[in-house]
ROMAR-436502 format. One record per residue (C-alpha): residue in three letters; x, y, z. Coordinates in steps of 0.2 Angstrom, whole numbers, padded with zeros to 4 digits, always signed. Last residue first. Layout:
ALAXYZ
...
END
This chain:
LYS+0055-0046-0156
ALA+0061-0044-0138
ALA+0074-0058-0140
ALA+0082-0050-0155
SER+0084-0034-0145
LEU+0091-0043-0130
GLU+0104-0052-0141
ALA+0109-0036-0150
GLU+0111-0026-0134
LYS+0122-0041-0127
ALA+0133-0040-0143
LYS+0134-0022-0142
MET+0139-0023-0123
GLU+0153-0035-0126
LYS+0160-0024-0140
VAL+0159-0008-0129
LYS+0168-0019-0115
ASP+0182-0022-0127
MET+0182-0003-0131
ASN+0185+0003-0114
LYS+0186+0022-0120
THR+0178+0030-0105
VAL+0166+0038-0116
VAL+0162+0022-0126
TYR+0162+0012-0109
ILE+0149+0024-0103
GLU+0138+0022-0119
LYS+0139+0003-0118
LEU+0133+0004-0100
THR+0118+0015-0105
SER+0114+0003-0118
VAL+0115-0012-0107
ALA+0105-0005-0093
ASP+0092+0002-0105
ILE+0091-0016-0113
SER+0087-0023-0096
LYS+0089-0042-0096
PRO+0104-0041-0084
ASP+0094-0032-0070
ALA+0104-0032-0054
LYS+0120-0035-0063
TYR+0116-0022-0076
TRP+0112-0009-0062
SER+0128-0014-0053
GLU+0138-0011-0069
ALA+0129+0006-0071
PHE+0133+0011-0053
PRO+0151+0007-0055
LEU+0152+0017-0071
ALA+0144+0033-0064
GLN+0160+0040-0058
THR+0169+0036-0074
PHE+0154+0045-0083
ARG+0156+0060-0073
ALA+0175+0061-0075
LYS+0172+0059-0094
ARG+0160+0073-0094
GLU+0173+0084-0085
ASP+0187+0080-0097
ILE+0175+0084-0111
LEU+0169+0100-0103
LYS+0188+0105-0101
THR+0192+0101-0119
ALA+0177+0112-0125
ALA+0184+0127-0115
ASP+0201+0124-0123
PRO+0194+0122-0140
LYS+0185+0139-0139
ASP+0181+0144-0157
LYS+0179+0128-0166
ARG+0175+0116-0152
LEU+0164+0127-0142
ALA+0147+0124-0149
ASN+0150+0105-0150
ILE+0155+0105-0132
GLU+0139+0115-0127
THR+0128+0103-0136
VAL+0136+0088-0128
ILE+0134+0096-0111
LYS+0114+0098-0115
SER+0113+0080-0121
ASP+0122+0075-0105
ASP+0109+0082-0093
GLY+0117+0074-0077
ILE+0129+0060-0077
THR+0127+0057-0058
THR+0109+0058-0058
TYR+0107+0046-0073
VAL+0118+0033-0066
LEU+0111+0035-0048
ASN+0094+0034-0055
GLN+0098+0017-0063
TYR+0106+0010-0047
ALA+0090+0015-0038
ASN+0079+0007-0051
ALA+0089-0009-0050
PHE+0087-0012-0031
ASP+0098-0028-0030
PRO+0108-0022-0014
LYS+0092-0016-0004
LEU+0097-0007+0012
GLU+0113-0001+0005
ILE+0104+0002-0012
ALA+0092+0013-0004
LYS+0105+0023+0006
LYS+0115+0025-0011
PHE+0099+0032-0019
SER+0096+0044-0004
GLU+0115+0050-0005
LEU+0113+0054-0023
ALA+0097+0063-0020
ASP+0105+0074-0007
ASN+0119+0078-0020
VAL+0105+0083-0032
THR+0097+0095-0019
ALA+0100+0112-0026
PRO+0097+0106-0044
THR+0079+0101-0040
LYS+0072+0086-0048
ALA+0084+0074-0040
GLN+0077+0077-0023
MET+0060+0070-0028
VAL+0068+0054-0035
GLY+0080+0053-0020
LEU+0065+0053-0008
ASN+0056+0040-0018
TYR+0072+0029-0016
TRP+0074+0032+0002
ASN+0055+0028+0005
THR+0058+0012-0005
ALA+0073+0006+0005
ASP+0064+0008+0022
ASN+0077+0006+0035
PRO+0076+0023+0042
ASN+0059+0019+0050
LYS+0053+0033+0061
ALA+0064+0047+0053
LEU+0061+0039+0037
GLN+0042+0041+0039
GLU+0044+0059+0043
LYS+0056+0062+0028
LEU+0044+0053+0016
GLY+0029+0064+0023
ALA+0039+0080+0021
VAL+0043+0075+0003
PHE+0025+0072-0001
LYS+0020+0088+0008
GLU+0031+0098-0004
THR+0025+0087-0018
ASN+0007+0092-0017
GLY+0002+0086-0034
SER-0014+0076-0028
ALA-0006+0060-0031
LEU+0010+0065-0022
TYR+0000+0071-0007
ALA-0011+0055-0007
ASN+0005+0044-0007
THR+0011+0053+0009
GLN-0006+0051+0017
ASN-0006+0032+0012
GLU+0010+0029+0020
LYS+0004+0039+0036
LEU-0012+0028+0036
LYS-0002+0013+0035
ALA+0010+0018+0049
ASN-0005+0021+0061
ASN+0003+0031+0076
PRO-0010+0045+0076
TYR-0025+0033+0077
LYS-0040+0044+0082
ALA-0035+0060+0073
LEU-0025+0049+0060
GLY-0042+0042+0054
LYS-0050+0059+0051
GLU-0034+0065+0042
ILE-0034+0049+0032
VAL-0052+0050+0027
VAL-0050+0068+0021
LEU-0034+0064+0012
ALA-0042+0049+0003
GLU-0056+0061-0004
ASN-0042+0072-0011
PRO-0033+0057-0018
LYS-0047+0050-0029
LYS-0037+0039-0041
ALA-0049+0025-0038
ASN-0034+0015-0030
LEU-0031+0030-0019
TYR-0050+0030-0014
LEU-0049+0011-0010
SER-0033+0014+0000
ALA-0041+0027+0011
LEU-0056+0016+0014
THR-0045+0001+0018
GLU-0035+0011+0031
TYR-0050+0020+0039
LEU-0060+0004+0041
ASP-0045-0006+0047
GLU-0044+0006+0061
GLU-0062+0004+0065
VAL-0061-0015+0065
GLY-0063-0018+0084
LYS-0056-0033+0094
SER-0069-0042+0104
GLN-0075-0036+0121
GLU-0077-0048+0135
THR-0089-0048+0149
LYS-0090-0059+0165
PHE-0102-0066+0178
ASP-0094-0079+0188
SER-0110-0085+0196
TYR-0127-0092+0191
ASP-0141-0101+0200
SER-0143-0088+0214
SER-0152-0077+0203
LYS-0151-0058+0203
LYS-0136-0058+0192
MET-0147-0068+0180
LEU-0157-0052+0176
GLU-0141-0042+0170
TRP-0136-0057+0159
THR-0153-0059+0152
ALA-0153-0041+0147
LYS-0135-0041+0140
ASP-0138-0057+0129
LEU-0131-0073+0137
ASN-0117-0085+0133
VAL-0115-0099+0144
VAL-0102-0107+0155
GLN-0105-0124+0161
GLY-0104-0129+0179
SER-0120-0140+0177
LYS-0129-0134+0193
LYS-0120-0118+0196
GLU-0123-0112+0178
LYS-0108-0100+0174
ALA-0110-0083+0167
THR-0106-0075+0150
TYR-0109-0059+0141
THR-0099-0055+0125
THR-0097-0037+0120
GLU-0094-0033+0102
VAL-0082-0019+0094
GLY-0085-0017+0076
THR-0081+0001+0077
PHE-0096+0009+0068
GLY-0096+0028+0070
SER-0110+0030+0057
ASN-0098+0040+0046
VAL-0085+0026+0045
LEU-0098+0013+0041
ASP-0106+0023+0027
SER-0089+0027+0020
TYR-0085+0008+0020
ILE-0101+0004+0011
LYS-0100+0017-0002
ILE-0081+0014-0005
ALA-0084-0005-0007
ALA-0098-0001-0020
ASP-0087+0011-0030
SER-0072-0001-0029
ASN-0080-0017-0035
ASN-0063-0026-0035
ALA-0070-0042-0029
LEU-0059-0041-0013
ALA-0066-0024-0011
GLN-0084-0029-0013
SER-0081-0043+0000
LEU-0074-0032+0013
GLY-0089-0020+0010
ALA-0101-0035+0013
TYR-0091-0041+0028
TYR-0092-0023+0035
MET-0111-0023+0031
TYR-0112-0039+0041
LEU-0103-0031+0056
LYS-0117-0018+0055
ASN-0127-0028+0067
ASP-0143-0017+0068
GLN-0154-0031+0077
GLY-0172-0027+0078
ASN-0180-0040+0067
ALA-0179-0028+0051
LYS-0161-0025+0055
LEU-0157-0044+0056
LEU-0165-0047+0039
ASP-0156-0031+0032
TYR-0139-0037+0038
VAL-0141-0055+0032
GLU-0146-0048+0014
VAL-0131-0036+0015
PHE-0120-0052+0018
LYS-0129-0060+0003
PRO-0125-0045-0008
ALA-0107-0046-0004
ALA-0104-0065-0006
ALA-0108-0066-0024
ALA-0095-0053-0029
TYR-0083-0061-0017
ASN-0083-0079-0025
LYS-0068-0083-0015
ALA-0075-0101-0012
ASN-0075-0096+0007
TYR-0084-0080+0003
ALA-0097-0089-0007
ASP-0100-0102+0006
MET-0101-0089+0020
ALA-0113-0078+0011
ALA-0124-0093+0005
LYS-0124-0099+0023
ASN-0129-0083+0030
ALA-0143-0081+0017
GLU-0150-0098+0021
GLN-0149-0096+0040
LEU-0157-0079+0039
GLN-0171-0085+0028
ALA-0174-0100+0039
ASN-0174-0088+0055
VAL-0186-0077+0046
ASP-0198-0091+0042
LYS-0197-0098+0060
LYS-0201-0082+0069
GLN-0204-0086+0087
GLY-0187-0094+0089
PHE-0177-0081+0080
VAL-0159-0089+0079
LEU-0145-0084+0070
ALA-0129-0092+0075
SER-0115-0083+0067
ALA-0104-0090+0054
VAL-0086-0085+0057
ILE-0077-0073+0045
ALA-0058-0073+0045
MET-0052-0056+0039
GLY-0042-0051+0024
LEU-0038-0037+0013
ILE-0023-0033+0002
LEU-0024-0018-0009
LYS-0010-0020-0022
LYS+0005-0010-0017
MET+0007+0008-0023
END
């Protein structure tokens, strides 16, 4: 899974309690400390300061959970997963959306547009001194809450908890691609491979150009003999979309060759009493290795420092009797082995 990436621009709020100078000073101090720490990327220090701002506001009648959202965001960025999960869970369960309404009106005398609280805005509608009464809603963060909480649970290796959050989120945002992706990953992490494969296919139906999903589908298909050919097609689709996809080439090689140790054992068992049957298996084995050769060469090209790619390619050249290439790969294998020491 990709590393959790979170980001949101935080704008310092004007925190004013005219009749409570001590509280106002505390708010200003806590808000500045939170902002300074956040902007300095000291997220562990920013988080408790945002909580402090929230607590001070709440004590004075303003339950502004946006500051708890900032605290949760900071905890997540500080990799404090448990603390972040607690905050995000509380926010999700509270129904917090992050949507805020701004109330404005124009002063007729000055022509200036001023921000008002809702009560004052409603009151000023009765005054002839104001006009152009407008409201504007900010973008909500609820969708982000579900995405981030699900990712936090997955990173904490709690796929079942993630699935609960994801299902709740998808009920509200059924077209959210990130939640769908997390759902698929959660199915895999929880051992529900059937739903994992179904999720991959659903995502590919919507976005057939996702090389990673084609690769993951191929990995799952390769585990079942009945879908091995499907796996080969999935891996080929992955490299078609991403020509330098080393892992896809690697799996194409291994899937094409199959269980070679088992075949070698069968050949050795047949050599003495059934030489014709052994020869047939040898020819079939060589054909598979020949078929796998271009994939192995592409794997080596995509990842020339992979000793696995070099060793596999050497073995294929042995079976296909290309001794010049065997010599070349032996030298490369020795070079990589020496460099790894």
